[in-house]
Backbone as a printed PyTorch tensor [residue, N CA C, xyz], in Angstrom:
tensor([[[  0.9500,  -1.0570,   0.0670],
         [  0.0430,   0.0180,  -0.0450],
         [  0.8550,   1.1980,   0.0110]],

        [[  0.4810,   2.1070,  -0.7750],
         [  1.2180,   3.5220,  -0.9490],
         [  0.8640,   4.4850,   0.0070]],

        [[  1.6720,   5.1090,   0.6020],
         [  1.4450,   6.1820,   1.5740],
         [  1.1800,   7.6540,   0.6400]],

        [[  0.4720,   8.4650,   1.1580],
         [  0.1630,   9.6580,   0.5310],
         [  1.3610,  10.4930,   0.3350]],

        [[  2.3380,  10.4900,   1.2220],
         [  3.7380,  11.1570,   0.9180],
         [  4.2480,  10.6990,  -0.3480]],

        [[  4.1790,   9.4580,  -0.6970],
         [  4.8530,   8.8930,  -1.8340],
         [  4.1120,   9.2970,  -3.1190]],

        [[  2.7890,   9.6040,  -2.9560],
         [  1.8690,  10.0750,  -4.0250],
         [  2.2740,  11.6110,  -4.2450]],

        [[  2.5940,  12.2690,  -3.2310],
         [  2.8450,  13.8400,  -3.4560],
         [  4.4020,  13.8180,  -4.1480]],

        [[  5.1640,  12.9570,  -3.7470],
         [  6.4900,  12.9990,  -4.4330],
         [  6.5620,  12.7080,  -5.8420]],

        [[  5.5970,  11.9280,  -6.3480],
         [  5.4940,  11.4190,  -7.6000],
         [  4.5930,  12.3530,  -8.5650]],

        [[  3.9480,  13.3300,  -7.9220],
         [  3.2830,  14.1120,  -8.7180],
         [  4.1670,  15.0810,  -9.5710]],

        [[  3.8730,  15.3860, -10.8590],
         [  4.7720,  16.0920, -11.7800],
         [  4.9770,  17.6120, -11.0450]],

        [[  3.8700,  18.2050, -10.5190],
         [  4.0720,  19.3990,  -9.9280],
         [  3.6100,  19.3320,  -8.4450]],

        [[  4.3070,  19.6960,  -7.5710],
         [  3.9640,  19.6670,  -6.0870],
         [  3.2850,  20.8660,  -5.8490]],

        [[  2.8570,  21.8250,  -6.7800],
         [  2.4650,  23.0820,  -6.5410],
         [  0.9250,  22.9840,  -6.0320]],

        [[  0.5030,  23.6180,  -4.8230],
         [ -0.8430,  23.6360,  -4.3340],
         [ -1.1600,  25.1040,  -4.6690]],

        [[ -2.1940,  25.2660,  -5.5590],
         [ -2.8430,  26.6070,  -5.8640],
         [ -3.9280,  26.9170,  -4.8430]],

        [[ -3.8700,  28.0860,  -4.3870],
         [ -4.7620,  28.6590,  -3.4710],
         [ -5.1850,  30.0680,  -3.9060]],

        [[ -6.3010,  30.4130,  -3.1280],
         [ -6.9270,  31.6650,  -3.2560],
         [ -7.2730,  32.3230,  -1.9470]],

        [[ -7.5870,  33.5860,  -1.8510],
         [ -8.0670,  34.1220,  -0.5380],
         [ -9.5560,  34.1770,  -0.4460]],

        [[-10.2510,  34.1170,   0.6560],
         [-11.6710,  33.9450,   0.6630],
         [-12.2860,  35.3970,   0.2270]],

        [[-11.3550,  36.5260,   0.1320],
         [-12.0370,  37.7580,  -0.3050],
         [-11.8880,  38.0240,  -1.8430]],

        [[-11.1520,  36.9920,  -2.3600],
         [-11.1100,  37.1930,  -4.0040],
         [-12.5650,  36.8640,  -4.5300]],

        [[-12.6810,  37.1580,  -5.7140],
         [-14.0670,  36.7800,  -6.3210],
         [-14.0600,  35.1940,  -6.8950]],

        [[-15.1750,  34.8300,  -7.0620],
         [-15.4000,  33.5110,  -7.5440],
         [-14.8450,  33.4590,  -8.9600]],

        [[-14.8770,  34.5120,  -9.7570],
         [-14.2620,  34.7190, -11.1480],
         [-12.8500,  34.6110, -11.0630]],

        [[-12.1680,  35.0780, -10.1520],
         [-10.8180,  35.1310,  -9.9730],
         [-10.3090,  33.5000,  -9.7080]],

        [[-11.2740,  32.9000,  -9.0000],
         [-10.7780,  31.3970,  -8.6550],
         [-11.1240,  30.6350,  -9.9060]],

        [[-12.1350,  30.7740, -10.6610],
         [-12.3120,  30.1310, -11.8260],
         [-11.3030,  30.4450, -12.8940]],

        [[-10.8530,  31.5550, -13.0300],
         [ -9.6940,  31.8900, -13.9500],
         [ -8.5000,  31.0440, -13.5160]],

        [[ -8.2520,  31.1110, -12.2920],
         [ -6.9160,  30.4130, -11.8180],
         [ -7.1200,  28.8750, -12.0770]],

        [[ -8.3110,  28.2440, -11.8590],
         [ -8.5140,  26.9150, -12.0180],
         [ -8.2780,  26.6290, -13.4700]],

        [[ -8.9800,  27.4340, -14.4520],
         [ -8.9390,  27.0650, -15.7600],
         [ -7.5170,  27.2610, -16.2020]],

        [[ -6.6990,  28.2910, -15.7960],
         [ -5.2600,  28.5690, -16.2570],
         [ -4.3540,  27.4710, -15.8300]],

        [[ -4.6890,  26.7750, -14.5690],
         [ -3.7860,  25.7510, -14.1090],
         [ -4.3290,  24.3090, -14.5130]],

        [[ -5.6160,  24.3300, -15.0650],
         [ -6.1570,  22.9610, -15.3880],
         [ -6.5140,  22.0690, -14.2980]],

        [[ -6.9480,  22.7050, -13.2270],
         [ -7.3310,  22.0210, -11.9570],
         [ -8.8350,  22.2840, -11.6740]],

        [[ -9.2630,  21.3150, -10.7120],
         [-10.7040,  21.4690, -10.4590],
         [-11.0950,  21.9760,  -8.9140]],

        [[-10.0690,  22.2750,  -8.2110],
         [-10.0620,  22.9070,  -6.8920],
         [ -9.0250,  23.8000,  -6.5110]],

        [[ -9.3730,  24.7760,  -5.5470],
         [ -8.3990,  25.5770,  -4.9520],
         [ -8.4240,  25.5230,  -3.5190]],

        [[ -7.5180,  25.5130,  -2.6630],
         [ -7.4910,  25.7370,  -1.2970],
         [ -7.7450,  27.1500,  -0.9510]],

        [[ -8.6180,  27.4890,   0.0330],
         [ -8.7540,  28.8160,   0.3320],
         [ -7.9390,  29.1330,   1.5290]],

        [[ -6.9300,  30.0290,   1.3800],
         [ -5.9490,  30.1580,   2.4740],
         [ -6.0670,  31.5590,   3.1980]],

        [[ -6.0620,  31.5880,   4.5560],
         [ -5.7440,  32.8460,   5.2640],
         [ -4.5620,  32.7970,   5.9470]],

        [[ -3.5000,  33.3390,   5.1900],
         [ -2.1580,  33.2480,   5.7010],
         [ -1.6280,  31.9300,   5.3100]],

        [[ -1.2600,  31.0020,   6.4940],
         [ -0.8140,  29.7190,   6.2900],
         [ -1.9280,  28.5170,   6.6470]],

        [[ -3.0350,  29.2240,   6.9280],
         [ -4.2010,  28.4850,   7.5320],
         [ -5.1450,  28.0110,   6.3430]],

        [[ -5.7660,  26.7320,   6.3620],
         [ -6.7640,  26.3720,   5.4870],
         [ -8.0340,  26.9350,   5.9820]],

        [[ -8.5690,  27.9740,   5.1140],
         [ -9.9250,  28.5170,   5.5500],
         [-11.0000,  27.7000,   4.9550]],

        [[-10.7570,  27.0700,   3.7120],
         [-11.8130,  26.2690,   3.0290],
         [-11.3050,  25.7480,   1.7210]],

        [[-12.1200,  25.1480,   1.0060],
         [-11.8190,  24.7640,  -0.3730],
         [-12.9410,  25.2080,  -1.3300]],

        [[-12.7070,  25.5360,  -2.5760],
         [-13.5520,  25.8980,  -3.5330],
         [-13.3140,  25.1500,  -4.6420]],

        [[-14.4180,  24.5200,  -5.2930],
         [-14.3380,  23.6660,  -6.3230],
         [-15.2000,  24.0980,  -7.6400]],

        [[-14.9890,  23.4730,  -8.7380],
         [-16.0520,  23.6040,  -9.7660],
         [-17.3750,  23.2820,  -9.5180]],

        [[-17.5090,  22.2580,  -8.6570],
         [-18.7570,  21.8130,  -8.2510],
         [-19.5310,  22.9330,  -7.4040]],

        [[-18.6540,  23.7110,  -6.6020],
         [-19.1570,  24.7710,  -5.9070],
         [-19.7040,  25.8920,  -6.6830]],

        [[-19.0110,  26.0540,  -7.9080],
         [-19.5400,  27.1410,  -8.8610],
         [-20.7350,  26.6060,  -9.4640]],

        [[-20.7920,  25.2990,  -9.8890],
         [-22.0090,  24.8210, -10.5210],
         [-23.3240,  24.9830,  -9.6740]],

        [[-23.0580,  24.6630,  -8.3670],
         [-24.1100,  24.5100,  -7.4440],
         [-24.5330,  25.7200,  -6.7180]],

        [[-23.4470,  26.6570,  -6.5930],
         [-23.8390,  27.7570,  -5.5700],
         [-23.8400,  29.1090,  -6.3910]],

        [[-23.5080,  29.0200,  -7.5400],
         [-23.4280,  30.3170,  -8.3390],
         [-24.2950,  30.2150,  -9.6340]],

        [[-24.0120,  29.3060, -10.4320],
         [-24.7560,  29.1740, -11.7280],
         [-26.2330,  28.7810, -11.5160]],

        [[-26.4450,  27.7520, -10.5470],
         [-27.9630,  27.2420, -10.2670],
         [-28.7450,  28.3450,  -9.4410]],

        [[-27.9810,  29.1550,  -8.7030],
         [-28.6040,  30.1390,  -7.9800],
         [-28.7640,  31.5780,  -8.5600]],

        [[-28.2940,  31.7000,  -9.6990],
         [-28.5520,  32.8780, -10.3670],
         [-27.4920,  34.1290,  -9.9480]],

        [[-26.4710,  33.7000,  -9.1530],
         [-25.5170,  34.6450,  -8.7640],
         [-24.4530,  34.8290, -10.0880]],

        [[-23.7080,  35.9530,  -9.8730],
         [-22.7690,  36.2790, -10.7950],
         [-21.1700,  35.8600, -10.1590]],

        [[-20.3770,  35.2280, -10.9860],
         [-19.0840,  34.9120, -10.3960],
         [-18.2460,  36.1090, -10.2270]],

        [[-18.4460,  37.1900, -10.7880],
         [-17.5910,  38.4240, -10.4940],
         [-18.0290,  39.1490,  -9.2860]],

        [[-19.3970,  39.0710,  -8.8960],
         [-19.8950,  39.9120,  -7.7130],
         [-19.9010,  38.9720,  -6.5180]],

        [[-19.4350,  37.6370,  -6.6590],
         [-19.6340,  36.7560,  -5.4400],
         [-18.2450,  36.5100,  -4.9410]],

        [[-17.9660,  36.4840,  -3.7550],
         [-16.6790,  36.3290,  -3.0910],
         [-16.6100,  34.6710,  -2.6410]],

        [[-15.3420,  34.2060,  -2.9210],
         [-15.1120,  32.8810,  -2.6280],
         [-15.4270,  32.4880,  -1.3030]],

        [[-15.4610,  33.2750,  -0.1490],
         [-15.7470,  33.0350,   1.1570],
         [-17.4590,  32.5870,   1.2660]],

        [[-18.1390,  33.1440,   0.1960],
         [-19.6010,  32.8450,   0.1420],
         [-20.0480,  31.6060,  -0.3950]],

        [[-19.1340,  30.8650,  -1.0190],
         [-19.2720,  29.4890,  -1.5480],
         [-18.5430,  28.3680,  -1.2340]],

        [[-17.3790,  28.7320,  -0.5790],
         [-16.4860,  27.6820,  -0.4070],
         [-17.0640,  26.7280,   0.6630]],

        [[-16.3580,  25.6760,   0.7480],
         [-16.5820,  24.5700,   1.7000],
         [-15.5720,  24.8080,   3.0580]],

        [[-16.1830,  25.0990,   4.0300],
         [-15.5430,  25.6610,   5.2550],
         [-14.8200,  24.3970,   5.9380]],

        [[-15.5700,  23.4960,   6.1820],
         [-15.2020,  22.2500,   6.9670],
         [-14.3090,  21.2900,   5.9410]],

        [[-13.0280,  21.6500,   5.8780],
         [-12.2230,  20.7380,   4.9950],
         [-11.6720,  19.5970,   5.7830]],

        [[-11.9360,  18.3730,   5.1290],
         [-11.3050,  17.2030,   5.6990],
         [ -9.9640,  17.1170,   4.9780]],

        [[ -9.0660,  16.6130,   5.7250],
         [ -7.6030,  16.4340,   5.4530],
         [ -7.0830,  15.1420,   5.7860]],

        [[ -5.9180,  14.7520,   5.3190],
         [ -5.2880,  13.4270,   5.6640],
         [ -3.7780,  13.7750,   5.9000]],

        [[ -3.2720,  12.8440,   6.5950],
         [ -1.7640,  12.8080,   6.9770],
         [ -0.9000,  12.2740,   5.8780]],

        [[  0.3600,  12.5890,   5.8420],
         [  1.4040,  12.0070,   4.9050],
         [  1.3900,  10.4350,   4.9010]],

        [[  1.1950,   9.7940,   6.1020],
         [  1.3940,   8.3240,   6.2910],
         [  0.0080,   7.5800,   5.9830]],

        [[ -0.9430,   8.1770,   5.7510],
         [ -2.3260,   7.4990,   5.3580],
         [ -2.2230,   6.7190,   3.9300]],

        [[ -2.6540,   5.6510,   3.7920],
         [ -2.5610,   4.8690,   2.5710],
         [ -3.6580,   5.3670,   1.5430]],

        [[ -3.2820,   4.8860,   0.2730],
         [ -4.3670,   5.3400,  -0.7860],
         [ -5.7670,   4.6780,  -0.4310]],

        [[ -5.9310,   3.5860,   0.0830],
         [ -7.0980,   2.7780,   0.5230],
         [ -7.7050,   3.6310,   1.4800]],

        [[ -7.1590,   4.3160,   2.5300],
         [ -7.6890,   5.0050,   3.6120],
         [ -8.2870,   6.4110,   3.1070]],

        [[ -7.5000,   7.0010,   2.0620],
         [ -7.8670,   8.2090,   1.3580],
         [ -9.0700,   7.9820,   0.5290]],

        [[ -9.0770,   6.9000,  -0.1460],
         [-10.1490,   6.4930,  -1.0490],
         [-11.5030,   6.3330,  -0.3520]],

        [[-11.3160,   5.6900,   0.8440],
         [-12.4770,   5.4550,   1.8040],
         [-13.0320,   6.9200,   2.2280]],

        [[-12.0650,   7.7750,   2.5600],
         [-12.5930,   9.1680,   3.0660],
         [-13.2970,   9.8540,   1.9310]],

        [[-12.7230,   9.8030,   0.7470],
         [-13.3440,  10.4930,  -0.5030],
         [-14.6480,   9.8050,  -0.8410]],

        [[-14.8220,   8.5400,  -0.7930],
         [-16.0500,   8.0430,  -1.1060],
         [-17.1060,   8.1630,  -0.2040]],

        [[-16.8740,   7.9830,   1.0710],
         [-17.7460,   8.2170,   2.0720],
         [-18.2450,   9.6050,   2.1590]],

        [[-17.4790,  10.6610,   1.8340],
         [-17.7840,  12.0410,   1.9250],
         [-18.1030,  12.6720,   0.6200]],

        [[-18.0570,  11.8980,  -0.3980],
         [-18.2250,  12.3780,  -1.6840],
         [-17.3490,  13.6410,  -2.0920]],

        [[-15.9580,  13.4680,  -1.9320],
         [-15.0270,  14.3410,  -2.1420],
         [-14.2290,  14.0530,  -3.3140]],

        [[-13.5320,  15.0260,  -3.9660],
         [-12.5940,  14.7490,  -5.0870],
         [-11.2360,  15.2460,  -4.8320]],

        [[-11.0320,  15.9270,  -3.6450],
         [ -9.7140,  16.5520,  -3.1200],
         [ -9.5870,  16.5490,  -1.6030]],

        [[ -8.4270,  16.2160,  -1.3790],
         [ -7.9480,  16.1150,   0.0900],
         [ -6.6570,  16.7520,   0.1910]],

        [[ -6.5310,  17.8490,   1.1110],
         [ -5.2720,  18.3160,   1.6550],
         [ -4.5820,  17.3720,   2.2580]],

        [[ -3.2010,  17.4510,   2.2430],
         [ -2.3150,  16.5380,   3.0800],
         [ -1.7300,  17.5760,   3.9520]],

        [[ -1.8480,  17.3000,   5.3530],
         [ -1.2430,  18.1600,   6.4000],
         [ -0.4550,  17.3150,   7.3170]],

        [[  0.7920,  17.8690,   7.8080],
         [  1.5220,  17.1110,   8.6390],
         [  1.0320,  17.3050,  10.1780]],

        [[  1.6100,  16.6410,  11.2350],
         [  1.1550,  16.7140,  12.5310],
         [  1.0740,  17.9550,  13.1970]],

        [[  2.0490,  18.9360,  12.5960],
         [  2.1210,  20.1620,  13.0510],
         [  1.0020,  21.1410,  12.4110]],

        [[  0.3810,  20.6280,  11.4380],
         [ -0.7740,  21.4300,  10.8150],
         [ -0.1620,  22.1280,   9.5540]],

        [[  1.1290,  21.8930,   9.1710],
         [  1.6100,  22.3760,   7.9250],
         [  1.1120,  21.6860,   6.6940]],

        [[  0.6570,  22.5640,   5.7030],
         [  0.0860,  21.9820,   4.4050],
         [  1.1770,  21.4210,   3.6960]],

        [[  1.0800,  20.1470,   3.2610],
         [  2.1840,  19.4660,   2.4270],
         [  1.7870,  19.4070,   0.9390]],

        [[  0.5690,  19.3840,   0.6440],
         [  0.2120,  19.0530,  -0.5850],
         [ -1.3810,  19.0740,  -0.7690]],

        [[ -1.8350,  18.6110,  -2.0230],
         [ -3.2980,  18.2700,  -2.1090],
         [ -3.2990,  17.0090,  -3.1850]],

        [[ -4.1760,  16.0510,  -2.7760],
         [ -4.2920,  14.8800,  -3.6560],
         [ -5.7210,  14.9950,  -4.1410]],

        [[ -5.7360,  14.4420,  -5.3300],
         [ -7.1300,  14.3080,  -6.0210],
         [ -7.5030,  12.8350,  -6.2020]],

        [[ -8.7950,  12.4590,  -6.3880],
         [ -9.2210,  11.3410,  -6.5800],
         [ -8.5100,  10.7590,  -7.8430]],

        [[ -8.0410,  11.4120,  -8.8840],
         [ -7.3160,  10.9400, -10.1130],
         [ -6.0250,  10.4160,  -9.5420]],

        [[ -5.2960,  11.1730,  -8.6080],
         [ -3.9200,  10.7560,  -8.0850],
         [ -4.1080,   9.3710,  -7.4850]],

        [[ -5.3450,   9.1000,  -6.7490],
         [ -5.3740,   7.9460,  -6.0300],
         [ -5.6000,   6.7940,  -7.0580]],

        [[ -6.5420,   7.1040,  -7.9500],
         [ -6.9780,   6.0730,  -8.9200],
         [ -5.5340,   5.6440,  -9.7970]],

        [[ -4.7520,   6.5470, -10.1390],
         [ -3.6090,   6.3390, -10.9260],
         [ -2.6480,   5.4230, -10.0550]],

        [[ -2.5240,   5.7550,  -8.8020],
         [ -1.6620,   4.9090,  -7.9440],
         [ -2.2210,   3.5230,  -7.8050]],

        [[ -3.4570,   3.3550,  -7.5650],
         [ -3.9770,   1.9960,  -7.4040],
         [ -3.9700,   1.2250,  -8.6240]],

        [[ -4.2300,   1.8780,  -9.7640],
         [ -3.9580,   1.0030, -11.0640],
         [ -2.5020,   0.6520, -11.2240]],

        [[ -1.5680,   1.4290, -10.8740],
         [ -0.1230,   1.0880, -10.9580],
         [  0.0800,  -0.0590, -10.0300]],

        [[ -0.3440,  -0.1810,  -8.8210],
         [ -0.1170,  -1.0760,  -7.8640],
         [ -0.7420,  -2.4540,  -8.4650]],

        [[ -1.9080,  -2.3130,  -9.0100],
         [ -2.4690,  -3.5000,  -9.5620],
         [ -1.8270,  -4.1580, -10.6960]],

        [[ -1.3040,  -3.1670, -11.5270],
         [ -0.5190,  -3.7500, -12.7570],
         [  0.6500,  -4.3620, -12.2470]],

        [[  1.4870,  -3.8990, -11.2110],
         [  2.5230,  -4.5120, -10.5900],
         [  2.1640,  -5.9350, -10.1820]],

        [[  1.1140,  -6.0710,  -9.5790],
         [  0.8170,  -7.3320,  -8.8470],
         [  0.4270,  -8.3710, -10.0610]],

        [[ -0.2710,  -7.8470, -11.0150],
         [ -0.6350,  -8.7310, -12.1800],
         [  0.7070,  -9.2670, -12.8640]],

        [[  1.5530,  -8.1920, -13.1050],
         [  2.9450,  -8.7280, -13.6500],
         [  3.6270,  -9.7870, -12.7640]],

        [[  3.6280,  -9.5780, -11.5990],
         [  4.3250, -10.4860, -10.7950],
         [  3.7290, -11.8400, -10.6800]],

        [[  2.3290, -11.8620, -10.8060],
         [  1.6450, -13.1490, -10.6870],
         [  1.8710, -13.8590, -12.2390]],

        [[  1.9620, -12.9890, -13.3110],
         [  2.1740, -13.5800, -14.6300],
         [  3.5530, -14.2150, -14.6580]],

        [[  4.6630, -13.7440, -14.0290],
         [  5.7040, -14.2860, -13.8800],
         [  5.9840, -15.4120, -13.0300]],

        [[  5.1920, -15.3780, -11.9570],
         [  5.0860, -16.5990, -11.0700],
         [  4.4610, -17.9360, -11.8590]],

        [[  3.3490, -17.4610, -12.4110],
         [  2.7920, -18.4960, -13.2030],
         [  3.4560, -19.1060, -14.3530]],

        [[  4.1410, -18.4170, -15.1170],
         [  4.9610, -18.7510, -16.1810],
         [  6.3120, -19.1620, -15.7930]],

        [[  6.6510, -19.1440, -14.5020],
         [  7.9650, -19.7810, -14.1620],
         [  9.2270, -18.7510, -14.3970]],

        [[  8.8450, -17.5490, -14.9980],
         [ 10.0660, -16.5760, -15.1780],
         [ 10.2570, -15.7030, -13.9750]],

        [[ 11.5610, -15.5300, -13.9320],
         [ 11.8460, -14.8060, -12.5640],
         [ 12.6990, -13.4620, -12.8860]]])
């Protein structure tokens, strides 16, 4: 089983993109589009104040008739952010995401320092890689190749 710290190390970019709660939702959308991502951490200094996602935009702006330029991130962000530690496994993270219907989880160390952000895609990629390795090992075992 892979630990979250290993997933963070394997990511092409370790950058965690964030926005302030006082920025507009339009600014958040522009940043997400520019970086090709689906979520931003909402930061107040070094503290996680929330998370804002494309899903938040769809449900709390578009469907409610608000405008993204006039609405602040703090008005649509999810405030109670679940997070994981660097030693948690992909399976543990997948369980948290599935149970809570999440697509992104911040990774925070014991001291509360933000280490990174993992997505459901990161976890799926890792699980597929693990399964591929196991299959290859079984094929070698069955065929008698070492």
